[in-house]
C-alpha positions in Angstrom: -5.9 -0.3 -14.8 -2.5 -2.2 -15.1 -0.2 -3.6 -12.4 2.2 -0.8 -13.2 -0.5 1.9 -12.7 -1.5 0.4 -9.3 2.1 0.4 -8.2 2.4 3.9 -9.3 -0.8 5.0 -7.5 0.4 3.3 -4.2 3.7 5.1 -4.6 1.9 8.4 -5.0 -0.3 7.7 -1.9 2.8 6.5 0.2 4.6 9.7 -0.6 1.8 12.1 -0.9 1.2 15.3 1.1 -1.5 15.7 3.6 -1.6 19.5 3.4 -5.1 19.6 2.0 -6.4 17.3 4.8 -5.1 19.9 7.3 -6.9 22.7 5.3 -10.1 20.7 5.5 -9.9 20.6 9.3 -9.6 24.5 9.4 -12.1 25.2 6.6 -14.9 27.5 7.3 -18.2 25.6 7.2 -19.5 28.4 4.9 -16.8 27.7 2.4 -17.9 24.1 1.5 -17.4 24.7 -2.2 -13.7 24.8 -1.6 -13.7 20.9 -0.8 -13.9 20.1 -4.4 -10.5 21.7 -5.0 -8.8 19.8 -2.1 -6.7 16.7 -2.7 -8.0 14.3 0.0 -6.5 11.1 -1.3 -4.5 10.7 1.9 -7.8 10.8 3.9 -9.1 7.5 5.2 -11.8 8.7 7.5 -13.5 12.0 8.7 -15.6 12.6 11.8 -17.2 15.6 12.9 -18.4 15.5 16.6 -21.5 17.2 18.0 -19.2 19.9 19.5 -17.8 20.8 16.2 -14.5 18.9 16.6 -13.2 17.3 13.4 -11.1 14.1 13.4 -9.3 13.3 10.2 -7.5 9.9 9.8 -4.9 9.5 7.2 -3.7 6.5 5.2 -1.1 4.4 7.0 2.2 5.3 5.1 4.1 2.4 6.6 1.5 -0.2 5.4 1.6 1.5 2.0 5.4 1.4 1.8 5.4 -2.3 2.9 2.8 -3.0 0.2 4.8 -1.1 -2.3 8.0 -3.1 -1.3 6.3 -6.4 -1.6 4.8 -5.6 -5.1 8.2 -4.3 -6.5 10.5 -7.0 -4.8 12.5 -9.0 -7.3 11.2 -12.4 -8.2 14.1 -14.1 -6.6 13.3 -13.1 -3.0 14.2 -15.2 0.0 10.8 -16.9 0.0 11.2 -17.9 -3.6 14.9 -18.9 -3.1 13.7 -21.3 -0.4 11.1 -22.7 -2.6 13.6 -23.2 -5.5 15.9 -24.9 -3.1 13.2 -27.4 -1.9 12.0 -27.9 -5.4 15.6 -28.9 -6.5 15.9 -31.1 -3.5 12.7 -32.9 -4.3 13.8 -33.4 -7.9 17.2 -34.7 -6.8 15.5 -37.1 -4.4 13.1 -38.3 -7.1 16.1 -38.9 -9.4 17.9 -40.9 -6.8 14.8 -42.8 -6.0 14.3 -43.6 -9.7 18.0 -44.7 -10.1 17.8 -47.1 -7.2 15.0 -49.1 -8.7 
């Protein structure tokens, strides 16, 4: 899987629908064969309590969007601009030091 594929998949998850996760909660226990047809890619955790209650946790969209933003940010982000600045300062200082000797 390439980096582009990973970014595309993260984008799909970040903007995906949770409709099938809701269907899963209301699915009749006798209809378990329908689970294979559900898109549960947004589901991170499922719990069924002893009283029959179902808890479904979905992926954190904000975290996915932050990850997507960091992976697709241009190379000249503020962090790398600062690194470039300090690198240039170090080179200039080294040249000044070499010129003085």
